C-alpha positions in Angstrom: 46.7 -20.3 110.7 49.8 -19.5 108.1 48.0 -22.2 105.5 44.5 -20.4 105.9 46.5 -17.0 105.3 48.1 -18.1 102.4 44.8 -19.8 101.1 43.0 -16.5 101.9 46.0 -14.2 99.8 45.6 -16.5 96.5 41.7 -16.2 96.6 42.0 -12.6 96.7 45.2 -12.5 94.0 42.2 -14.4 91.9 39.6 -12.2 92.5 41.4 -8.9 92.0 44.4 -8.4 89.7 46.8 -5.3 90.5 50.4 -4.3 89.5 52.8 -1.5 89.8 54.5 -0.5 86.9 57.4 1.4 87.7 58.7 2.0 84.6 59.5 5.4 83.1 57.8 4.8 79.8 54.8 2.6 81.5 55.5 -0.1 78.9 53.6 -2.4 81.1 50.5 -0.3 81.1 47.6 -1.3 79.0 45.5 1.6 77.7 42.1 2.5 79.0 40.6 2.2 75.7 42.0 -1.5 75.3 41.0 -2.4 79.0 37.5 -1.6 78.1 37.8 -3.4 74.7 39.0 -6.5 76.4 36.4 -6.3 79.6 33.4 -6.2 77.0 34.3 -9.2 75.1 31.7 -11.7 75.5 33.1 -14.8 73.6 36.5 -16.4 73.7 39.3 -14.8 71.4 41.8 -17.8 70.5 45.4 -16.5 69.8 47.7 -18.6 67.6 51.4 -17.3 67.9 53.9 -18.4 65.0 56.7 -17.7 67.0 58.2 -21.3 68.5 61.3 -22.5 67.8 65.2 -21.7 67.8 65.9 -18.1 66.9 68.4 -15.3 67.3 68.4 -13.0 70.6 65.9 -10.3 68.9 63.3 -12.8 67.8 63.9 -14.1 71.2 63.0 -10.6 72.7 60.3 -10.4 70.3 58.5 -13.6 71.5 58.8 -13.1 75.3 57.1 -9.5 74.8 54.3 -11.1 72.6 54.1 -13.7 75.5 54.0 -11.0 78.1 51.3 -8.8 76.1 48.9 -11.6 75.8 49.3 -12.7 79.6 48.6 -8.9 80.2 45.6 -9.2 77.9 44.2 -12.4 79.9 44.6 -10.6 83.1 42.0 -8.2 81.8 39.7 -10.7 80.5 39.5 -14.2 80.7 38.2 -14.9 77.2 41.8 -14.3 75.9 43.5 -18.0 75.3 46.9 -18.3 73.2 49.1 -20.9 72.1 52.8 -20.8 70.5 53.4 -23.0 68.0 56.2 -24.0 65.7 55.3 -23.7 61.7 58.3 -25.7 61.1 57.7 -28.6 62.9 56.7 -32.0 61.7 57.5 -34.1 58.7 58.4 -32.5 55.3 54.6 -33.2 53.9 53.3 -31.3 57.0 55.9 -28.4 56.6 55.0 -27.6 53.0 51.5 -28.4 53.3 51.4 -25.8 56.2 53.3 -23.3 54.7 51.1 -23.4 51.4 47.9 -22.8 53.5 49.5 -19.9 55.6 50.4 -18.3 52.0 47.6 -18.9 51.0 46.3 -16.7 53.5 48.7 -13.6 53.3 51.4 -14.7 55.4 54.8 -14.7 54.5 57.8 -15.8 56.2 61.3 -14.2 57.0 64.5 -16.0 56.2 67.8 -15.7 58.6 70.7 -17.5 58.6 71.1 -19.7 61.8 74.5 -20.9 63.1 75.0 -24.6 64.1 78.0 -27.1 64.9 78.1 -28.2 61.6 78.3 -24.6 60.1 75.3 -22.7 59.3 71.3 -23.5 57.6 69.0 -20.8 56.1 65.6 -21.0 58.7 62.1 -19.6 58.0 60.6 -17.6 60.7 56.8 -16.6 60.8 56.6 -13.4 63.1 52.8 -13.6 62.9 49.9 -13.9 65.2 46.4 -15.5 64.2 43.2 -14.3 65.8 40.3 -15.9 66.2 36.8 -14.9 67.0 33.3 -16.3 66.4 34.2 -18.2 63.1 36.8 -15.1 61.7 40.1 -14.7 61.9 42.7 -11.8 61.1 46.6 -12.4 61.1 48.9 -10.0 62.7 52.3 -9.3 61.7 54.5 -8.9 64.6 57.8 -7.4 62.7 57.4 -4.0 61.5 59.1 -3.3 58.3 61.7 -0.4 58.7 64.6 -1.0 56.0 68.1 0.9 56.5 67.1 1.2 60.2 69.3 -0.5 62.9 67.5 -4.3 64.1 67.4 -3.1 67.5 65.5 -0.2 66.8 63.2 -2.0 64.1 62.5 -4.7 66.8 62.1 -2.1 70.1 59.2 -0.3 67.7 57.3 -3.8 66.9 57.4 -4.4 70.3 56.2 -1.4 71.3 53.2 -1.8 68.8 52.1 -4.9 69.6 49.2 -3.8 72.2 47.7 -1.6 69.4 48.0 -4.2 67.1 45.7 -6.9 69.0 43.5 -4.8 70.5 42.8 -3.6 66.7 42.6 -7.0 65.7 40.0 -7.9 68.4 38.2 -4.4 67.5 38.1 -5.4 63.8 36.6 -9.3 64.9 34.1 -7.9 67.0 32.4 -5.3 64.5 29.4 -7.2 63.3 29.5 -6.1 59.8 32.3 -5.1 57.7 33.3 -1.4 57.4 32.8 0.3 53.9 35.6 2.5 52.3 34.8 3.8 49.2 37.2 5.4 46.8 35.3 8.5 44.6 34.6 8.3 41.0 33.5 10.7 38.3 36.1 13.8 38.4 39.2 12.1 36.7 40.4 10.1 40.1 42.9 7.4 40.3 41.3 4.4 39.0 41.5 0.8 40.5 44.9 -0.1 38.7 46.8 2.6 39.8 45.3 2.5 43.8 45.3 -1.6 43.2 48.1 -2.2 46.2 46.2 0.2 48.4 42.7 -1.5 47.9 44.0 -4.8 48.3 45.8 -3.8 51.7 42.6 -2.1 52.7 40.1 -5.7 52.1 42.0 -7.5 54.6 39.7 -5.2 57.1 37.4 -3.4 55.0 34.8 -3.7 52.0 36.3 -1.5 49.3 34.3 -0.3 46.5 33.9 2.7 44.5 31.3 5.6 44.5 30.2 7.9 41.3 29.1 11.1 43.0 26.1 11.9 40.9 24.8 8.1 41.2 22.4 9.5 44.3 21.0 12.4 45.7 23.4 12.0 49.1 26.3 9.8 49.9 25.0 6.6 52.0 25.8 6.9 55.6 26.9 3.0 55.0 29.9 4.6 54.0 32.4 4.9 56.6 35.0 6.8 54.7 35.4 8.5 51.5 38.6 8.5 49.4 39.4 11.4 46.9 42.2 10.5 45.0 43.9 12.9 42.7 40.8 14.3 40.8 41.4 16.1 37.5 38.0 17.3 36.8 35.9 20.3 38.7 33.2 19.1 41.4 30.1 20.4 40.8 28.1 22.3 43.3 25.7 19.1 44.0 28.6 16.9 44.6 30.0 19.7 46.8 26.8 19.8 48.8 26.4 15.9 48.9 30.3 16.0 50.6 29.3 18.7 53.1 26.0 17.1 54.3 28.3 13.7 54.2 30.8 15.4 56.9 27.8 17.2 58.6 26.6 13.9 59.7 29.3 12.5 60.8 31.6 11.0 57.7 35.2 10.8 57.3 37.0 12.0 54.1 40.6 11.9 52.9 41.6 14.5 50.5 44.4 13.7 47.8 44.4 16.7 45.8 46.6 18.5 43.4 46.7 22.3 43.0 49.0 22.1 39.9 48.8 19.9 36.6 52.0 18.2 36.3 53.6 14.8 36.3 57.3 13.4 35.2 55.6 12.8 32.0 54.6 16.3 31.4 58.5 17.1 30.9 59.0 14.4 28.3 60.5 16.0 25.2 60.5 19.4 26.4 63.0 22.0 27.9 60.6 22.9 29.9 57.1 23.0 31.4 54.8 25.7 33.5 52.0 23.3 34.9 48.7 24.9 34.6 46.5 25.4 37.8 43.7 22.5 38.6 40.2 24.7 39.4 38.5 21.5 41.5 36.1 23.8 42.6 36.9 22.5 46.1 38.7 25.3 47.4 35.7 27.3 49.4 34.9 23.9 50.6 38.4 23.0 52.6 38.5 26.7 53.3 35.5 26.3 55.4 36.6 23.3 57.2 40.4 24.9 58.0 42.6 24.0 55.1 43.5 25.5 52.2 45.9 24.3 49.1 48.3 26.8 47.5 49.2 26.6 43.5 52.9 26.3 44.4 55.3 23.9 44.2 57.7 22.5 47.0 61.0 22.3 46.5 63.0 20.2 49.4 66.4 18.9 49.3 65.4 15.8 51.2 64.4 14.2 48.4 64.2 10.9 45.7 66.3 10.6 42.8 65.2 10.5 38.9 67.3 9.1 36.0 68.9 11.2 33.5 71.1 10.0 30.6 74.4 11.9 31.1 76.2 10.4 27.7 76.6 7.1 25.6 79.1 4.6 25.7 79.2 1.9 22.9 76.1 3.2 21.8 74.5 2.8 24.8 73.2 5.6 26.9 75.1 6.2 30.0 72.1 6.6 32.9 72.8 8.0 36.6 70.4 9.3 39.3 69.8 12.5 40.4 68.4 14.4 43.5 65.1 15.9 42.4 64.0 18.5 44.4 60.4 18.4 43.4 60.1 14.7 44.9 60.2 15.3 48.4 60.7 12.8 51.2 58.5 13.9 54.6 60.3 11.8 57.5 57.6 12.7 60.2 58.6 14.7 63.5 56.0 14.3 65.7 54.6 11.4 67.8 51.1 11.2 66.9 49.6 7.9 66.6 49.3 7.6 62.4 52.9 8.7 61.9 54.7 7.0 65.0 57.5 4.8 63.6 56.6 5.8 60.0 59.7 6.0 57.4 60.1 8.5 54.9 56.8 9.3 52.6 57.5 9.9 49.0 55.6 13.2 47.8 56.1 13.9 43.8 55.1 17.3 42.8 53.3 18.7 45.8 52.0 21.9 47.1 51.9 23.6 50.2 49.4 23.2 53.0 47.8 26.3 54.9 45.6 25.9 58.1 42.6 28.4 58.6 40.7 29.6 61.3 37.3 28.4 61.4 34.1 29.4 62.7 33.8 26.2 65.0 36.5 24.4 67.4 38.7 22.5 64.8 42.1 20.7 65.7 44.7 21.1 63.3 47.8 18.9 63.4 50.5 19.1 60.4 51.2 15.2 60.3 54.1 15.3 57.8 56.0 18.5 56.1 59.2 19.4 54.1 62.8 19.2 56.0 64.5 22.4 57.1 66.0 23.0 53.8 63.4 23.6 51.6 61.5 26.3 49.6 58.1 27.2 47.9 58.2 27.9 43.8 55.0 30.2 43.2 52.6 29.9 40.2 53.6 30.3 37.4 56.3 27.7 38.1 58.8 27.1 35.4 60.2 23.3 35.9 62.8 21.9 33.9 65.5 19.1 33.9 67.8 22.0 33.4 68.2 22.5 37.1 69.8 19.2 37.6 72.9 20.4 35.8 73.9 22.5 38.8 74.4 21.3 42.5 71.3 22.6 44.8 72.9 25.4 47.1 71.7 25.0 50.9 71.7 28.6 51.1 68.7 28.8 48.6 66.5 26.9 50.6 65.7 29.1 53.7 62.3 27.9 54.0 61.6 25.2 56.7 58.9 22.4 57.4 56.4 23.6 54.8 53.2 21.5 55.3 52.1 18.7 53.4 49.8 16.7 55.1 47.2 18.0 58.2 44.6 16.1 60.1 41.5 18.2 61.0 39.2 16.9 63.8 36.6 18.3 65.6 32.7 20.2 64.5 32.9 21.3 61.2 30.7 24.4 60.0 28.9 23.7 56.9 29.7 25.6 53.6 25.9 26.1 53.2 24.6 28.0 55.7 22.5 30.6 54.4 23.2 29.8 51.4 20.9 26.7 50.6 19.1 26.7 47.4 15.6 25.5 47.1 16.9 22.7 44.8 19.0 21.5 48.0 16.3 22.0 50.5 13.7 20.0 47.9 16.4 17.4 47.3 16.9 16.7 51.1 13.0 17.0 51.8 12.6 13.9 49.5 15.4 11.7 50.7 13.6 12.6 54.6 16.7 14.2 55.4 17.3 17.5 57.3 20.2 20.3 56.4 22.7 20.3 59.1 24.8 23.7 59.5 26.9 22.1 62.1 28.8 18.5 61.8 29.1 15.9 64.5 32.7 15.2 65.8 34.4 13.9 63.2 37.6 13.7 61.5 39.3 14.5 58.0 43.1 14.3 56.1 44.1 16.9 53.5 47.1 15.9 51.4 48.7 18.4 49.1 49.4 15.9 46.2 47.5 13.2 45.0 50.1 11.2 43.5 51.1 9.6 47.4 48.5 7.0 46.4 49.3 5.8 43.3 51.4 2.4 42.6 53.5 2.2 39.3 51.5 0.2 37.0 54.0 -2.1 34.8 51.5 -3.7 32.5 48.1 -2.7 32.5 46.6 -5.4 30.2 47.7 -8.0 32.5 47.1 -5.9 35.9 50.7 -5.8 37.2 52.0 -2.9 39.4 54.4 -2.0 41.5 54.1 -2.0 45.6 52.4 1.5 46.6 56.2 3.7 47.8 58.4 1.7 45.9 60.1 4.0 43.7 61.7 2.0 40.5 64.4 4.2 40.1 65.9 4.1 43.4 64.7 0.2 44.0 64.0 1.9 47.3 60.4 1.2 49.2 58.9 4.6 51.2 56.1 4.7 54.0 53.3 6.0 51.3 51.3 3.1 52.4 51.9 2.5 55.8 50.8 6.6 56.3 47.5 6.2 54.3 46.6 2.9 56.3 47.5 4.4 59.7 45.1 7.4 58.7 42.5 5.3 57.6 42.6 3.6 60.9 42.7 6.7 63.0 39.9 8.4 61.2 37.8 5.1 61.8 38.5 4.5 65.3 35.8 5.0 67.5 37.1 3.1 70.6 40.6 5.1 70.7 42.3 2.1 70.2 45.1 4.2 68.6 46.1 5.5 71.7 47.9 2.2 72.0 49.8 3.0 69.1 51.3 6.5 70.9 53.2 4.4 73.5 56.9 4.4 73.3 59.1 2.3 74.7 63.0 3.9 75.2 65.3 2.2 73.8 68.3 2.3 76.5 71.5 1.0 74.4 74.8 0.7 76.1 77.7 3.3 75.1 80.1 0.7 73.1 82.9 2.9 73.1 82.7 4.0 76.8 82.0 0.0 77.5 85.4 -1.2 75.9 87.5 2.0 77.5 85.9 1.3 81.1 86.0 -2.7 80.8 88.4 -3.4 83.4 87.2 -0.9 85.8 83.6 -2.2 85.2 85.1 -6.2 85.6 86.4 -5.1 89.0 83.5 -3.3 90.1 80.8 -6.4 89.7 83.4 -9.2 90.5 85.7 -8.2 93.3 83.6 -5.6 94.9 80.9 -8.0 96.2 83.5 -10.9 97.1 85.4 -8.1 99.5 82.2 -6.8 100.6 81.2 -10.5 101.8 84.6 -10.9 103.2 84.1 -7.5 105.4 80.9 -8.9 106.5 82.4 -12.3 107.1 84.9 -11.1 109.5 82.6 -8.6 111.1 80.6 -11.4 111.9 83.3 -13.6 113.0 84.7 -10.8 115.3 81.4 -9.9 117.0 80.1 -13.6 117.5 83.7 -14.2 119.2 83.2 -10.8 121.3 79.5 -12.2 122.7 80.7 -15.7 123.3 84.3 -14.5 124.8 81.9 -12.6 127.5 
């Protein structure tokens, strides 16, 4: 009977999966959107995890978390198979050939020093997982890059993002065709070289190209996302109408706009500069959708630095870095999936955003804003390097959290409701389209700075650039690319996989000061108390047994 009960329980265990997640942050619970994605699989997803071998404790923790996450995925779908392997195993020829193959696939190692009996040795580790599905593959980085942060916090953030990264990779592999992301052209936008790094990162998962607004009568529905990156010339009424109807039909748009025409080069050789206002003719369109960019400059004490010549020595100029309040660094302060775990984003002569009440329900989320020590300089604004001669006073920066980037979600009203001209109506009829005065549910992002997507060009002739977000003066990396990539992922996420990015695994670290101070107390408590309890139990048991048999 006992054997039959055990067999029956094992059959039930194989047929039905269940578990209780008693953790406060629900770290072992897969989100509903990920579960649906896994249940819809119709073929095997094979995962190669390049995280096997001898690692420090932190990477061991990441390895264990990866294995547990894949086990959780496999519990919801029998089509998940995985294998851990060591890329540094085998002969020297095999290792070199494997490393070359991984490098060609964009998989680069992390170097760390391993302590051994003989001393120490440097070892390469590949914190990556490669997903294979129906003849296609996608590499996934397991380790988040967050410079300047504590290693435990970086590892903790990496572990909390594993579900999102794995689900996102599976979702992309399941798409029958690659989604199209298009950068607009024809209005003085950033060119291909100025957005080279962002475009290269997008090509891993999307088809990326250019779309000239006046080349067709309408924006094709095949374009999943449109990026308008720092235009400098006005949009015609026809182009605005195309944009409007693209949004009405569910199109997603990222607006990266400047309201004032100014760069650091504008100040070269001048005592000061008054930036002219850019009239892109998009104000009424954005106003209708729920956003407005003010013709003002945001100054922030939390900012990046620029170089200035302070003197000369032996005929050579002496250069020092100064904080430039016109280049604010925005550190996310909300738990939205787009900015969760993202470092500071560097802005360049950013403007302030306003949100506007709309006719239709539109949810407005401020993703990035200035610090609590900031202020707004209204147009006409006089900008000069002389301001660097004086240390900015915090009491003069009394405005806080000025909006710089806003996410708009919902049903948008058309700008051309009751304004449709005959030529516009005839153009739609020729295309077999009907005018829509209200959109289907969709999303868009408005950023009050076009340079957020700009990567510095080292040599235009040789097409060499610096990574997006790299500050060449400070030699520091900011999270501009992470912010834009996360925004694109969120705007195009129809399956709701980005929910998993909002999960937070709390890191409960020991209080090192208290641990050292109370070391003896806890040693006594954990070693002597159990022994004392065992001794009392033995004595009590012996006394009761002796008394029982004495009777």
